[in-house]
Jmol script that loads the backbone (N, CA, C; Angstrom):
load data "model"
ATOM      1  N   MET A   1     105.533  77.209 141.870  1.00  0.00           N
ATOM      2  CA  MET A   1     105.538  76.080 142.656  1.00  0.00           C
ATOM      3  C   MET A   1     106.521  74.794 141.840  1.00  0.00           C
ATOM      4  N   GLN A   2     107.015  73.938 142.736  1.00  0.00           N
ATOM      5  CA  GLN A   2     107.552  72.704 141.784  1.00  0.00           C
ATOM      6  C   GLN A   2     106.593  71.436 141.965  1.00  0.00           C
ATOM      7  N   VAL A   3     106.923  70.589 141.004  1.00  0.00           N
ATOM      8  CA  VAL A   3     106.007  69.451 140.974  1.00  0.00           C
ATOM      9  C   VAL A   3     107.009  68.508 140.240  1.00  0.00           C
ATOM     10  N   ARG A   4     106.982  67.378 140.859  1.00  0.00           N
ATOM     11  CA  ARG A   4     107.909  65.942 140.442  1.00  0.00           C
ATOM     12  C   ARG A   4     107.003  65.233 139.374  1.00  0.00           C
ATOM     13  N   VAL A   5     107.351  64.963 138.378  1.00  0.00           N
ATOM     14  CA  VAL A   5     106.538  63.962 137.535  1.00  0.00           C
ATOM     15  C   VAL A   5     106.728  62.715 138.088  1.00  0.00           C
ATOM     16  N   TYR A   6     105.639  61.972 138.380  1.00  0.00           N
ATOM     17  CA  TYR A   6     105.303  60.445 139.021  1.00  0.00           C
ATOM     18  C   TYR A   6     105.307  59.669 137.739  1.00  0.00           C
ATOM     19  N   TYR A   7     104.842  58.452 137.801  1.00  0.00           N
ATOM     20  CA  TYR A   7     104.849  57.582 136.837  1.00  0.00           C
ATOM     21  C   TYR A   7     103.398  57.749 136.300  1.00  0.00           C
ATOM     22  N   GLU A   8     102.462  58.125 137.665  1.00  0.00           N
ATOM     23  CA  GLU A   8     100.687  57.923 137.362  1.00  0.00           C
ATOM     24  C   GLU A   8     100.604  59.328 136.262  1.00  0.00           C
ATOM     25  N   ASP A   9     101.548  60.210 136.222  1.00  0.00           N
ATOM     26  CA  ASP A   9     101.361  61.749 135.438  1.00  0.00           C
ATOM     27  C   ASP A   9     101.709  61.286 133.834  1.00  0.00           C
ATOM     28  N   THR A  10     102.372  60.130 133.621  1.00  0.00           N
ATOM     29  CA  THR A  10     102.908  59.958 132.168  1.00  0.00           C
ATOM     30  C   THR A  10     102.138  59.075 131.174  1.00  0.00           C
ATOM     31  N   ASP A  11     102.201  58.989 129.963  1.00  0.00           N
ATOM     32  CA  ASP A  11     101.570  57.853 129.409  1.00  0.00           C
ATOM     33  C   ASP A  11     102.370  56.865 129.088  1.00  0.00           C
ATOM     34  N   MET A  12     102.512  55.711 128.503  1.00  0.00           N
ATOM     35  CA  MET A  12     103.040  54.389 128.139  1.00  0.00           C
ATOM     36  C   MET A  12     104.664  55.039 127.947  1.00  0.00           C
ATOM     37  N   GLY A  13     104.967  55.960 127.158  1.00  0.00           N
ATOM     38  CA  GLY A  13     106.214  56.299 127.131  1.00  0.00           C
ATOM     39  C   GLY A  13     107.088  57.083 127.861  1.00  0.00           C
ATOM     40  N   GLY A  14     106.201  57.229 129.095  1.00  0.00           N
ATOM     41  CA  GLY A  14     107.030  57.970 129.736  1.00  0.00           C
ATOM     42  C   GLY A  14     107.017  59.455 129.944  1.00  0.00           C
ATOM     43  N   ILE A  15     106.220  59.891 129.014  1.00  0.00           N
ATOM     44  CA  ILE A  15     105.991  61.425 128.795  1.00  0.00           C
ATOM     45  C   ILE A  15     104.572  62.107 129.367  1.00  0.00           C
ATOM     46  N   VAL A  16     104.939  63.266 130.035  1.00  0.00           N
ATOM     47  CA  VAL A  16     103.534  63.431 130.789  1.00  0.00           C
ATOM     48  C   VAL A  16     102.470  63.461 129.932  1.00  0.00           C
ATOM     49  N   TYR A  17     101.555  63.111 130.336  1.00  0.00           N
ATOM     50  CA  TYR A  17     100.219  63.280 129.454  1.00  0.00           C
ATOM     51  C   TYR A  17      99.620  64.814 129.461  1.00  0.00           C
ATOM     52  N   HIS A  18      99.095  65.154 128.435  1.00  0.00           N
ATOM     53  CA  HIS A  18      98.917  66.300 128.247  1.00  0.00           C
ATOM     54  C   HIS A  18      97.832  66.962 129.257  1.00  0.00           C
ATOM     55  N   ALA A  19      96.850  66.305 129.608  1.00  0.00           N
ATOM     56  CA  ALA A  19      95.762  66.904 130.610  1.00  0.00           C
ATOM     57  C   ALA A  19      96.689  67.092 131.988  1.00  0.00           C
ATOM     58  N   ASN A  20      97.525  66.635 132.364  1.00  0.00           N
ATOM     59  CA  ASN A  20      98.428  66.699 133.460  1.00  0.00           C
ATOM     60  C   ASN A  20      98.934  68.096 134.107  1.00  0.00           C
ATOM     61  N   TYR A  21      99.301  68.800 132.661  1.00  0.00           N
ATOM     62  CA  TYR A  21      99.752  70.219 132.485  1.00  0.00           C
ATOM     63  C   TYR A  21      98.661  70.948 133.398  1.00  0.00           C
ATOM     64  N   LEU A  22      97.448  70.710 132.978  1.00  0.00           N
ATOM     65  CA  LEU A  22      96.317  71.439 133.599  1.00  0.00           C
ATOM     66  C   LEU A  22      96.208  71.328 135.120  1.00  0.00           C
ATOM     67  N   LYS A  23      96.471  69.784 135.329  1.00  0.00           N
ATOM     68  CA  LYS A  23      96.441  69.904 136.534  1.00  0.00           C
ATOM     69  C   LYS A  23      97.253  70.388 137.633  1.00  0.00           C
ATOM     70  N   PHE A  24      98.843  70.275 137.174  1.00  0.00           N
ATOM     71  CA  PHE A  24      99.790  71.146 137.958  1.00  0.00           C
ATOM     72  C   PHE A  24      99.634  72.298 137.855  1.00  0.00           C
ATOM     73  N   CYS A  25      98.908  73.125 136.828  1.00  0.00           N
ATOM     74  CA  CYS A  25      98.497  74.289 136.981  1.00  0.00           C
ATOM     75  C   CYS A  25      97.406  74.430 138.207  1.00  0.00           C
ATOM     76  N   GLU A  26      96.529  73.692 137.981  1.00  0.00           N
ATOM     77  CA  GLU A  26      95.483  74.165 139.206  1.00  0.00           C
ATOM     78  C   GLU A  26      96.182  73.933 140.674  1.00  0.00           C
ATOM     79  N   ARG A  27      96.955  72.969 140.783  1.00  0.00           N
ATOM     80  CA  ARG A  27      97.388  72.600 141.902  1.00  0.00           C
ATOM     81  C   ARG A  27      98.150  73.911 142.451  1.00  0.00           C
ATOM     82  N   ALA A  28      99.029  74.759 141.648  1.00  0.00           N
ATOM     83  CA  ALA A  28      99.749  75.721 141.494  1.00  0.00           C
ATOM     84  C   ALA A  28      98.729  77.152 142.107  1.00  0.00           C
ATOM     85  N   ARG A  29      97.695  77.164 141.150  1.00  0.00           N
ATOM     86  CA  ARG A  29      96.648  77.985 141.929  1.00  0.00           C
ATOM     87  C   ARG A  29      96.198  77.996 143.250  1.00  0.00           C
ATOM     88  N   SER A  30      95.872  76.628 143.588  1.00  0.00           N
ATOM     89  CA  SER A  30      95.271  76.719 144.943  1.00  0.00           C
ATOM     90  C   SER A  30      96.470  76.829 145.760  1.00  0.00           C
ATOM     91  N   GLU A  31      97.627  76.411 145.491  1.00  0.00           N
ATOM     92  CA  GLU A  31      98.704  76.438 146.564  1.00  0.00           C
ATOM     93  C   GLU A  31      99.005  78.187 147.209  1.00  0.00           C
ATOM     94  N   TYR A  32      98.589  78.997 146.101  1.00  0.00           N
ATOM     95  CA  TYR A  32      98.913  80.339 146.383  1.00  0.00           C
ATOM     96  C   TYR A  32      97.717  80.589 147.672  1.00  0.00           C
ATOM     97  N   PHE A  33      96.546  79.943 147.798  1.00  0.00           N
ATOM     98  CA  PHE A  33      95.762  80.312 149.117  1.00  0.00           C
ATOM     99  C   PHE A  33      96.362  79.396 149.783  1.00  0.00           C
ATOM    100  N   PHE A  34      96.649  78.399 150.032  1.00  0.00           N
ATOM    101  CA  PHE A  34      97.172  77.352 150.991  1.00  0.00           C
ATOM    102  C   PHE A  34      98.302  77.917 151.582  1.00  0.00           C
ATOM    103  N   GLN A  35      99.104  78.641 151.130  1.00  0.00           N
ATOM    104  CA  GLN A  35     100.352  79.040 151.612  1.00  0.00           C
ATOM    105  C   GLN A  35     100.170  80.162 152.659  1.00  0.00           C
ATOM    106  N   GLU A  36      99.073  80.898 152.456  1.00  0.00           N
ATOM    107  CA  GLU A  36      98.548  81.700 153.458  1.00  0.00           C
ATOM    108  C   GLU A  36      97.387  81.253 154.391  1.00  0.00           C
ATOM    109  N   ALA A  37      97.497  80.024 154.443  1.00  0.00           N
ATOM    110  CA  ALA A  37      96.341  79.203 155.307  1.00  0.00           C
ATOM    111  C   ALA A  37      95.262  79.186 155.174  1.00  0.00           C
ATOM    112  N   LYS A  38      94.552  79.839 153.451  1.00  0.00           N
ATOM    113  CA  LYS A  38      93.434  80.087 153.441  1.00  0.00           C
ATOM    114  C   LYS A  38      92.951  78.975 152.347  1.00  0.00           C
ATOM    115  N   THR A  39      91.550  79.080 151.856  1.00  0.00           N
ATOM    116  CA  THR A  39      91.127  78.280 150.798  1.00  0.00           C
ATOM    117  C   THR A  39      90.786  79.419 149.489  1.00  0.00           C
ATOM    118  N   PRO A  40      90.444  78.374 148.295  1.00  0.00           N
ATOM    119  CA  PRO A  40      90.151  79.378 147.387  1.00  0.00           C
ATOM    120  C   PRO A  40      88.984  79.999 147.432  1.00  0.00           C
ATOM    121  N   HIS A  41      87.910  79.515 148.406  1.00  0.00           N
ATOM    122  CA  HIS A  41      86.238  80.364 148.414  1.00  0.00           C
ATOM    123  C   HIS A  41      86.675  81.452 149.092  1.00  0.00           C
ATOM    124  N   ILE A  42      86.387  82.549 148.193  1.00  0.00           N
ATOM    125  CA  ILE A  42      86.071  83.942 148.791  1.00  0.00           C
ATOM    126  C   ILE A  42      84.645  84.680 148.815  1.00  0.00           C
ATOM    127  N   GLU A  43      84.351  84.897 150.074  1.00  0.00           N
ATOM    128  CA  GLU A  43      82.908  85.804 150.221  1.00  0.00           C
ATOM    129  C   GLU A  43      81.766  84.841 149.763  1.00  0.00           C
ATOM    130  N   GLY A  44      82.031  83.460 150.133  1.00  0.00           N
ATOM    131  CA  GLY A  44      80.825  82.485 149.883  1.00  0.00           C
ATOM    132  C   GLY A  44      80.767  82.042 148.372  1.00  0.00           C
ATOM    133  N   GLY A  45      81.878  82.131 147.745  1.00  0.00           N
ATOM    134  CA  GLY A  45      81.925  81.894 146.037  1.00  0.00           C
ATOM    135  C   GLY A  45      83.284  81.276 145.843  1.00  0.00           C
ATOM    136  N   GLU A  46      83.351  80.892 144.594  1.00  0.00           N
ATOM    137  CA  GLU A  46      84.667  80.260 144.118  1.00  0.00           C
ATOM    138  C   GLU A  46      84.580  80.368 142.699  1.00  0.00           C
ATOM    139  N   PHE A  47      85.848  80.158 142.206  1.00  0.00           N
ATOM    140  CA  PHE A  47      86.115  80.357 140.727  1.00  0.00           C
ATOM    141  C   PHE A  47      86.303  78.937 139.815  1.00  0.00           C
ATOM    142  N   VAL A  48      85.550  79.088 138.835  1.00  0.00           N
ATOM    143  CA  VAL A  48      85.632  78.037 137.819  1.00  0.00           C
ATOM    144  C   VAL A  48      86.257  78.516 136.582  1.00  0.00           C
ATOM    145  N   ALA A  49      86.872  77.434 135.852  1.00  0.00           N
ATOM    146  CA  ALA A  49      87.368  77.960 134.279  1.00  0.00           C
ATOM    147  C   ALA A  49      86.327  78.299 133.497  1.00  0.00           C
ATOM    148  N   ALA A  50      86.500  79.310 133.142  1.00  0.00           N
ATOM    149  CA  ALA A  50      85.588  79.985 132.263  1.00  0.00           C
ATOM    150  C   ALA A  50      85.945  79.725 130.440  1.00  0.00           C
ATOM    151  N   SER A  51      87.529  79.713 130.481  1.00  0.00           N
ATOM    152  CA  SER A  51      87.954  79.526 128.717  1.00  0.00           C
ATOM    153  C   SER A  51      89.595  79.329 129.374  1.00  0.00           C
ATOM    154  N   MET A  52      90.170  78.720 128.481  1.00  0.00           N
ATOM    155  CA  MET A  52      91.770  78.803 128.290  1.00  0.00           C
ATOM    156  C   MET A  52      92.217  78.593 127.212  1.00  0.00           C
ATOM    157  N   GLU A  53      93.600  79.209 126.780  1.00  0.00           N
ATOM    158  CA  GLU A  53      94.206  78.672 125.401  1.00  0.00           C
ATOM    159  C   GLU A  53      95.843  78.273 125.839  1.00  0.00           C
ATOM    160  N   ALA A  54      96.008  77.083 125.846  1.00  0.00           N
ATOM    161  CA  ALA A  54      97.350  76.366 125.997  1.00  0.00           C
ATOM    162  C   ALA A  54      98.043  76.029 124.811  1.00  0.00           C
ATOM    163  N   LYS A  55      99.263  76.389 125.218  1.00  0.00           N
ATOM    164  CA  LYS A  55     100.088  75.939 124.121  1.00  0.00           C
ATOM    165  C   LYS A  55     101.390  75.010 124.773  1.00  0.00           C
ATOM    166  N   PHE A  56     101.269  73.771 123.876  1.00  0.00           N
ATOM    167  CA  PHE A  56     102.358  72.771 124.743  1.00  0.00           C
ATOM    168  C   PHE A  56     103.671  73.222 123.587  1.00  0.00           C
ATOM    169  N   LYS A  57     104.862  73.070 124.088  1.00  0.00           N
ATOM    170  CA  LYS A  57     106.066  73.555 123.777  1.00  0.00           C
ATOM    171  C   LYS A  57     106.957  72.307 123.419  1.00  0.00           C
ATOM    172  N   ALA A  58     107.208  71.506 124.723  1.00  0.00           N
ATOM    173  CA  ALA A  58     108.176  70.572 124.840  1.00  0.00           C
ATOM    174  C   ALA A  58     107.531  69.838 125.735  1.00  0.00           C
ATOM    175  N   SER A  59     108.047  68.481 126.246  1.00  0.00           N
ATOM    176  CA  SER A  59     107.610  67.091 126.860  1.00  0.00           C
ATOM    177  C   SER A  59     108.328  67.203 127.992  1.00  0.00           C
ATOM    178  N   ALA A  60     107.560  66.961 129.110  1.00  0.00           N
ATOM    179  CA  ALA A  60     108.510  66.451 130.292  1.00  0.00           C
ATOM    180  C   ALA A  60     108.258  65.157 130.659  1.00  0.00           C
ATOM    181  N   LYS A  61     109.292  64.537 131.311  1.00  0.00           N
ATOM    182  CA  LYS A  61     109.440  62.848 131.097  1.00  0.00           C
ATOM    183  C   LYS A  61     109.365  62.565 132.685  1.00  0.00           C
ATOM    184  N   LEU A  62     109.341  61.236 133.255  1.00  0.00           N
ATOM    185  CA  LEU A  62     109.103  60.543 134.410  1.00  0.00           C
ATOM    186  C   LEU A  62     110.141  61.003 135.024  1.00  0.00           C
ATOM    187  N   GLY A  63     110.013  61.382 136.243  1.00  0.00           N
ATOM    188  CA  GLY A  63     111.250  62.223 137.091  1.00  0.00           C
ATOM    189  C   GLY A  63     111.621  63.619 137.127  1.00  0.00           C
ATOM    190  N   ASP A  64     111.296  63.982 136.296  1.00  0.00           N
ATOM    191  CA  ASP A  64     111.446  65.502 136.122  1.00  0.00           C
ATOM    192  C   ASP A  64     111.051  66.268 137.107  1.00  0.00           C
ATOM    193  N   ILE A  65     111.532  67.446 137.518  1.00  0.00           N
ATOM    194  CA  ILE A  65     111.300  68.430 138.594  1.00  0.00           C
ATOM    195  C   ILE A  65     111.033  69.366 137.772  1.00  0.00           C
ATOM    196  N   LEU A  66     109.599  70.181 137.852  1.00  0.00           N
ATOM    197  CA  LEU A  66     108.993  71.144 136.811  1.00  0.00           C
ATOM    198  C   LEU A  66     108.477  72.411 138.021  1.00  0.00           C
ATOM    199  N   GLU A  67     108.921  73.545 137.371  1.00  0.00           N
ATOM    200  CA  GLU A  67     108.295  74.729 137.998  1.00  0.00           C
ATOM    201  C   GLU A  67     107.220  75.256 137.240  1.00  0.00           C
ATOM    202  N   VAL A  68     105.751  75.309 138.058  1.00  0.00           N
ATOM    203  CA  VAL A  68     104.808  76.414 137.663  1.00  0.00           C
ATOM    204  C   VAL A  68     104.998  77.516 138.192  1.00  0.00           C
ATOM    205  N   LYS A  69     105.037  78.491 137.398  1.00  0.00           N
ATOM    206  CA  LYS A  69     104.946  80.055 137.584  1.00  0.00           C
ATOM    207  C   LYS A  69     103.563  80.589 137.033  1.00  0.00           C
ATOM    208  N   THR A  70     102.933  81.271 138.003  1.00  0.00           N
ATOM    209  CA  THR A  70     101.760  82.024 137.872  1.00  0.00           C
ATOM    210  C   THR A  70     101.855  83.612 138.085  1.00  0.00           C
ATOM    211  N   GLU A  71     101.346  84.127 136.933  1.00  0.00           N
ATOM    212  CA  GLU A  71     101.111  85.704 137.187  1.00  0.00           C
ATOM    213  C   GLU A  71      99.687  86.189 136.780  1.00  0.00           C
ATOM    214  N   ILE A  72      99.161  87.256 137.058  1.00  0.00           N
ATOM    215  CA  ILE A  72      98.110  87.781 137.220  1.00  0.00           C
ATOM    216  C   ILE A  72      97.920  88.720 135.785  1.00  0.00           C
ATOM    217  N   LEU A  73      96.961  88.468 134.743  1.00  0.00           N
ATOM    218  CA  LEU A  73      96.840  89.587 133.720  1.00  0.00           C
ATOM    219  C   LEU A  73      96.065  90.517 133.844  1.00  0.00           C
ATOM    220  N   SER A  74      94.728  89.987 134.442  1.00  0.00           N
ATOM    221  CA  SER A  74      93.753  91.111 134.665  1.00  0.00           C
ATOM    222  C   SER A  74      92.946  90.676 135.611  1.00  0.00           C
ATOM    223  N   LEU A  75      92.120  91.616 136.017  1.00  0.00           N
ATOM    224  CA  LEU A  75      91.161  91.404 137.596  1.00  0.00           C
ATOM    225  C   LEU A  75      90.400  92.142 137.258  1.00  0.00           C
ATOM    226  N   LYS A  76      88.950  91.587 137.180  1.00  0.00           N
ATOM    227  CA  LYS A  76      87.536  92.500 137.133  1.00  0.00           C
ATOM    228  C   LYS A  76      86.652  91.880 138.356  1.00  0.00           C
ATOM    229  N   GLY A  77      85.518  92.562 138.345  1.00  0.00           N
ATOM    230  CA  GLY A  77      84.632  92.227 139.473  1.00  0.00           C
ATOM    231  C   GLY A  77      84.303  90.899 139.704  1.00  0.00           C
ATOM    232  N   SER A  78      84.156  90.223 138.200  1.00  0.00           N
ATOM    233  CA  SER A  78      83.432  89.017 138.376  1.00  0.00           C
ATOM    234  C   SER A  78      84.595  87.898 137.564  1.00  0.00           C
ATOM    235  N   SER A  79      85.773  88.407 137.459  1.00  0.00           N
ATOM    236  CA  SER A  79      86.628  87.446 136.595  1.00  0.00           C
ATOM    237  C   SER A  79      88.099  87.483 136.933  1.00  0.00           C
ATOM    238  N   LEU A  80      88.940  86.680 136.571  1.00  0.00           N
ATOM    239  CA  LEU A  80      90.437  86.903 137.065  1.00  0.00           C
ATOM    240  C   LEU A  80      90.908  85.982 135.574  1.00  0.00           C
ATOM    241  N   VAL A  81      91.944  86.811 135.064  1.00  0.00           N
ATOM    242  CA  VAL A  81      92.956  86.018 133.847  1.00  0.00           C
ATOM    243  C   VAL A  81      94.420  85.832 134.375  1.00  0.00           C
ATOM    244  N   LEU A  82      94.666  84.745 134.505  1.00  0.00           N
ATOM    245  CA  LEU A  82      96.174  84.182 134.879  1.00  0.00           C
ATOM    246  C   LEU A  82      96.889  83.657 133.707  1.00  0.00           C
ATOM    247  N   LYS A  83      98.437  84.001 133.557  1.00  0.00           N
ATOM    248  CA  LYS A  83      99.178  83.223 132.980  1.00  0.00           C
ATOM    249  C   LYS A  83     100.059  82.328 133.328  1.00  0.00           C
ATOM    250  N   GLN A  84      99.746  80.800 133.252  1.00  0.00           N
ATOM    251  CA  GLN A  84     100.411  79.963 133.914  1.00  0.00           C
ATOM    252  C   GLN A  84     101.432  79.151 132.731  1.00  0.00           C
ATOM    253  N   CYS A  85     102.527  79.097 133.561  1.00  0.00           N
ATOM    254  CA  CYS A  85     103.810  78.539 132.788  1.00  0.00           C
ATOM    255  C   CYS A  85     104.432  77.535 133.124  1.00  0.00           C
ATOM    256  N   VAL A  86     104.991  76.235 132.687  1.00  0.00           N
ATOM    257  CA  VAL A  86     105.403  75.396 133.166  1.00  0.00           C
ATOM    258  C   VAL A  86     107.012  74.933 132.571  1.00  0.00           C
ATOM    259  N   TYR A  87     107.596  75.048 133.566  1.00  0.00           N
ATOM    260  CA  TYR A  87     109.442  75.036 132.972  1.00  0.00           C
ATOM    261  C   TYR A  87     110.225  73.917 133.896  1.00  0.00           C
ATOM    262  N   LYS A  88     111.068  73.371 132.789  1.00  0.00           N
ATOM    263  CA  LYS A  88     111.839  72.262 133.499  1.00  0.00           C
ATOM    264  C   LYS A  88     113.081  73.075 133.248  1.00  0.00           C
ATOM    265  N   GLU A  89     113.922  73.368 134.176  1.00  0.00           N
ATOM    266  CA  GLU A  89     115.392  74.171 133.958  1.00  0.00           C
ATOM    267  C   GLU A  89     115.225  75.190 133.293  1.00  0.00           C
ATOM    268  N   GLU A  90     114.413  76.413 133.569  1.00  0.00           N
ATOM    269  CA  GLU A  90     114.100  77.487 132.610  1.00  0.00           C
ATOM    270  C   GLU A  90     113.739  77.298 131.159  1.00  0.00           C
ATOM    271  N   VAL A  91     113.497  75.875 130.630  1.00  0.00           N
ATOM    272  CA  VAL A  91     112.899  75.672 129.517  1.00  0.00           C
ATOM    273  C   VAL A  91     111.566  75.783 129.559  1.00  0.00           C
ATOM    274  N   LEU A  92     110.880  76.541 128.694  1.00  0.00           N
ATOM    275  CA  LEU A  92     109.201  76.610 128.944  1.00  0.00           C
ATOM    276  C   LEU A  92     108.492  75.099 128.151  1.00  0.00           C
ATOM    277  N   LEU A  93     108.003  74.701 128.679  1.00  0.00           N
ATOM    278  CA  LEU A  93     107.235  73.275 128.485  1.00  0.00           C
ATOM    279  C   LEU A  93     105.808  73.300 128.046  1.00  0.00           C
ATOM    280  N   PHE A  94     105.034  74.503 128.625  1.00  0.00           N
ATOM    281  CA  PHE A  94     103.494  74.846 128.700  1.00  0.00           C
ATOM    282  C   PHE A  94     103.452  75.875 129.265  1.00  0.00           C
ATOM    283  N   ASP A  95     102.486  76.852 127.902  1.00  0.00           N
ATOM    284  CA  ASP A  95     101.886  77.789 128.796  1.00  0.00           C
ATOM    285  C   ASP A  95     100.216  77.822 128.496  1.00  0.00           C
ATOM    286  N   MET A  96      99.523  78.677 129.470  1.00  0.00           N
ATOM    287  CA  MET A  96      98.338  78.678 128.998  1.00  0.00           C
ATOM    288  C   MET A  96      97.817  80.213 129.880  1.00  0.00           C
ATOM    289  N   ASP A  97      96.916  80.856 129.123  1.00  0.00           N
ATOM    290  CA  ASP A  97      96.076  81.788 129.703  1.00  0.00           C
ATOM    291  C   ASP A  97      94.640  81.218 130.247  1.00  0.00           C
ATOM    292  N   ILE A  98      94.488  81.392 131.337  1.00  0.00           N
ATOM    293  CA  ILE A  98      93.074  81.130 131.901  1.00  0.00           C
ATOM    294  C   ILE A  98      92.299  82.168 132.454  1.00  0.00           C
ATOM    295  N   LYS A  99      91.069  81.816 132.013  1.00  0.00           N
ATOM    296  CA  LYS A  99      90.003  82.767 132.736  1.00  0.00           C
ATOM    297  C   LYS A  99      89.271  82.278 133.566  1.00  0.00           C
ATOM    298  N   LEU A 100      89.168  83.005 134.735  1.00  0.00           N
ATOM    299  CA  LEU A 100      88.291  82.162 135.964  1.00  0.00           C
ATOM    300  C   LEU A 100      87.263  82.880 136.309  1.00  0.00           C
ATOM    301  N   ALA A 101      85.937  82.399 136.126  1.00  0.00           N
ATOM    302  CA  ALA A 101      84.816  83.280 136.422  1.00  0.00           C
ATOM    303  C   ALA A 101      84.453  83.094 138.103  1.00  0.00           C
ATOM    304  N   PHE A 102      84.205  84.162 138.602  1.00  0.00           N
ATOM    305  CA  PHE A 102      83.942  84.047 140.104  1.00  0.00           C
ATOM    306  C   PHE A 102      81.986  83.616 140.096  1.00  0.00           C
ATOM    307  N   VAL A 103      82.103  82.730 140.846  1.00  0.00           N
ATOM    308  CA  VAL A 103      80.749  82.367 140.791  1.00  0.00           C
ATOM    309  C   VAL A 103      80.231  81.916 142.421  1.00  0.00           C
ATOM    310  N   LYS A 104      79.049  82.704 142.666  1.00  0.00           N
ATOM    311  CA  LYS A 104      78.286  82.500 143.906  1.00  0.00           C
ATOM    312  C   LYS A 104      76.824  81.831 143.877  1.00  0.00           C
ATOM    313  N   GLU A 105      76.551  81.103 144.366  1.00  0.00           N
ATOM    314  CA  GLU A 105      75.465  80.229 144.766  1.00  0.00           C
ATOM    315  C   GLU A 105      74.970  79.981 143.183  1.00  0.00           C
ATOM    316  N   GLY A 106      75.711  79.281 142.433  1.00  0.00           N
ATOM    317  CA  GLY A 106      75.479  78.890 141.175  1.00  0.00           C
ATOM    318  C   GLY A 106      75.078  79.938 139.868  1.00  0.00           C
ATOM    319  N   LYS A 107      75.725  80.964 140.501  1.00  0.00           N
ATOM    320  CA  LYS A 107      75.844  82.124 139.047  1.00  0.00           C
ATOM    321  C   LYS A 107      77.103  82.988 139.114  1.00  0.00           C
ATOM    322  N   ILE A 108      77.444  83.427 138.204  1.00  0.00           N
ATOM    323  CA  ILE A 108      78.296  84.312 138.198  1.00  0.00           C
ATOM    324  C   ILE A 108      77.946  85.850 139.177  1.00  0.00           C
ATOM    325  N   GLY A 109      78.990  85.865 140.006  1.00  0.00           N
ATOM    326  CA  GLY A 109      79.004  86.894 140.688  1.00  0.00           C
ATOM    327  C   GLY A 109      80.029  87.975 141.038  1.00  0.00           C
ATOM    328  N   ARG A 110      79.822  89.077 141.614  1.00  0.00           N
ATOM    329  CA  ARG A 110      81.047  90.068 141.716  1.00  0.00           C
ATOM    330  C   ARG A 110      81.768  89.805 143.200  1.00  0.00           C
ATOM    331  N   MET A 111      82.834  90.145 143.010  1.00  0.00           N
ATOM    332  CA  MET A 111      83.626  90.181 143.944  1.00  0.00           C
ATOM    333  C   MET A 111      83.796  91.653 144.599  1.00  0.00           C
ATOM    334  N   SER A 112      83.854  91.939 146.000  1.00  0.00           N
ATOM    335  CA  SER A 112      83.950  93.047 146.609  1.00  0.00           C
ATOM    336  C   SER A 112      85.641  93.673 146.144  1.00  0.00           C
ATOM    337  N   MET A 113      85.776  94.965 146.382  1.00  0.00           N
ATOM    338  CA  MET A 113      86.827  95.563 145.896  1.00  0.00           C
ATOM    339  C   MET A 113      88.109  95.254 146.905  1.00  0.00           C
ATOM    340  N   GLN A 114      87.528  94.778 147.932  1.00  0.00           N
ATOM    341  CA  GLN A 114      88.810  94.522 148.932  1.00  0.00           C
ATOM    342  C   GLN A 114      88.908  92.874 148.688  1.00  0.00           C
ATOM    343  N   ALA A 115      88.240  92.329 148.092  1.00  0.00           N
ATOM    344  CA  ALA A 115      88.490  90.823 147.770  1.00  0.00           C
ATOM    345  C   ALA A 115      89.538  90.949 146.419  1.00  0.00           C
ATOM    346  N   GLN A 116      88.885  91.558 145.442  1.00  0.00           N
ATOM    347  CA  GLN A 116      89.885  91.940 144.516  1.00  0.00           C
ATOM    348  C   GLN A 116      91.602  92.273 144.417  1.00  0.00           C
ATOM    349  N   GLU A 117      91.635  93.229 145.700  1.00  0.00           N
ATOM    350  CA  GLU A 117      92.520  93.626 146.334  1.00  0.00           C
ATOM    351  C   GLU A 117      93.595  92.703 146.647  1.00  0.00           C
ATOM    352  N   HIS A 118      92.814  91.987 147.666  1.00  0.00           N
ATOM    353  CA  HIS A 118      93.461  90.803 148.010  1.00  0.00           C
ATOM    354  C   HIS A 118      94.073  89.698 147.195  1.00  0.00           C
ATOM    355  N   LEU A 119      93.287  89.447 145.967  1.00  0.00           N
ATOM    356  CA  LEU A 119      93.839  88.488 145.083  1.00  0.00           C
ATOM    357  C   LEU A 119      95.061  89.208 144.120  1.00  0.00           C
ATOM    358  N   ARG A 120      94.762  90.403 143.916  1.00  0.00           N
ATOM    359  CA  ARG A 120      96.051  91.147 143.242  1.00  0.00           C
ATOM    360  C   ARG A 120      97.272  90.821 143.803  1.00  0.00           C
ATOM    361  N   GLU A 121      97.060  91.018 145.159  1.00  0.00           N
ATOM    362  CA  GLU A 121      98.601  91.152 146.226  1.00  0.00           C
ATOM    363  C   GLU A 121      98.657  89.306 146.384  1.00  0.00           C
ATOM    364  N   LEU A 122      97.826  88.666 146.267  1.00  0.00           N
ATOM    365  CA  LEU A 122      98.076  86.949 146.817  1.00  0.00           C
ATOM    366  C   LEU A 122      99.096  86.731 145.354  1.00  0.00           C
ATOM    367  N   PHE A 123      98.438  87.058 144.222  1.00  0.00           N
ATOM    368  CA  PHE A 123      99.209  86.527 142.969  1.00  0.00           C
ATOM    369  C   PHE A 123     100.311  87.321 142.812  1.00  0.00           C
ATOM    370  N   GLU A 124     100.660  88.535 143.111  1.00  0.00           N
ATOM    371  CA  GLU A 124     101.860  89.292 142.969  1.00  0.00           C
ATOM    372  C   GLU A 124     102.996  88.593 143.615  1.00  0.00           C
ATOM    373  N   LYS A 125     102.641  88.123 144.817  1.00  0.00           N
ATOM    374  CA  LYS A 125     103.756  87.403 145.913  1.00  0.00           C
ATOM    375  C   LYS A 125     104.326  86.510 144.833  1.00  0.00           C
ATOM    376  N   LYS A 126     105.489  86.218 145.155  1.00  0.00           N
ATOM    377  CA  LYS A 126     106.214  85.110 144.467  1.00  0.00           C
ATOM    378  C   LYS A 126     106.343  83.925 145.639  1.00  0.00           C
ATOM    379  N   ILE A 127     105.902  82.922 145.535  1.00  0.00           N
ATOM    380  CA  ILE A 127     105.679  81.934 146.146  1.00  0.00           C
ATOM    381  C   ILE A 127     106.381  80.646 145.535  1.00  0.00           C
TER     382      ILE A 127
END
end "model"
wireframe off; spacefill off
backbone 0.3
color backbone group
């Protein structure tokens, strides 16, 4: 998914504020579902961030066009681990591994095998 850096995404020096890389990645994850006219809600549940490890490599600036790439690292009955990377013209600026827990009715839940397979197919597509 491509993202343009707007003034609201930057700090006073015109550099992307660190928390906005997380927002760019969140938008990219949601976009996988929206591209198929679906929502991130599955079987009455949704995903919440359980943990993440992020690395900032270089800075993006006002007006830059960034590309967020997402790949699935693992998928279990109640969680999903993704690798998300933000690039500017093939230069890696940011990467993170994020574990998403599947929550249903306020508790960690299990997805059906069919839902797991759908997620695997969804995140293996190049959008």
